[in-house]
N, C-alpha and C positions, 0 to 999 in steps of 0.2 A: 694173752696179751699183757703187757706191762705198761704202766702209765704213772708219771709223777702226779700225785694227788695233792701235794702241798709241801710246806716246809715247817719244821719244828724249830722255833726259836729257843735258844738255850742261854741262860745267864748263870747257871750254877754248875756247868760241866757235867750234867747228868740228865737223863730222860726217864720218865715214869710212864709205863704203859698200864692203863687201868680202865676198868669199866666206869663210865662217868657216875654211876649211882654209888660208887665206893669212894668218891673224893672225900677226903677226911676233913672234918672241922678242925680248927687249930687246937682245941683242947682234947682231942681224941687220941689216945695212945693205946693201941691194941696189945702192945707188949707188956704194959703194966710196970715198966721200969721208970726210973727217975731221970729220964733223958729230956731233951728238948722237944720230945714228941716224935711224930712220924717223919717229919722232915729230917730231924737228927738221925733217926734210924736209917733212912734212905741214904744219908751222907756216909754213915758208918759202913754200910754195905758197899757203896761205890768206891770208897777209899780203901776197902779191904783187899785181900789177895786176889780175889776173882774179878773185882771191878763190877760185879753184877750179882743180882740175886732176887729172891722173891720177898715181897712185902705183903701186908694184908691187902688182898684184892688185886694185886698186880705184880709187875716186875720192874725193877729199877736197874739202870746201867750207866756207867760213866761213858763219856764220849771220847773219841780219839784225841782231840785237841782242845777240849774245854768248850768255851762259849762259842756261839755262832748260830748259823741258820742251816739246818740239815735237810736235804731232800728226802721225802717219803714216797716210795714207789709201791704201788699196789699191783699184784699179779691177779688177773681175772681168769676165771674159767666160766665162759658164757658171761652172764651178768653178775656173777658172784665174785666177791673178793675172797681169794683163798690164802693169800699171805700179803704181808707188808714188809718192806725193808727200809730201814733208816740208814742212809749212807753217811757215816761219820768221817769219811775221807774222800769226798767227791773230787777234789783237786787231783789226787793220785790217779783216780780212774780216768780223768781227762788226759793226763800225761801219758797213760799207757796206750791210748788210741793212736 
């Protein structure tokens, strides 16, 4: 079964998927470089050739069209969530129907 479980608001054109216990304090920089910290590192990844990649504790990706509100769909097997999908182009999906 699939079900929309909510929406992710985006103001930076990117999404970070991370375990909540790994949310970084502002002064924490796992890479030890002289950047603006982990947010700067996430931006460098999403603006890179792949548009996505791994960061400390999670994964960051750019979105299809930047800012907006994107639906998150969970796929259930019984009562367990086995995957989630964030649709960065929901308008296109509606046009195809």
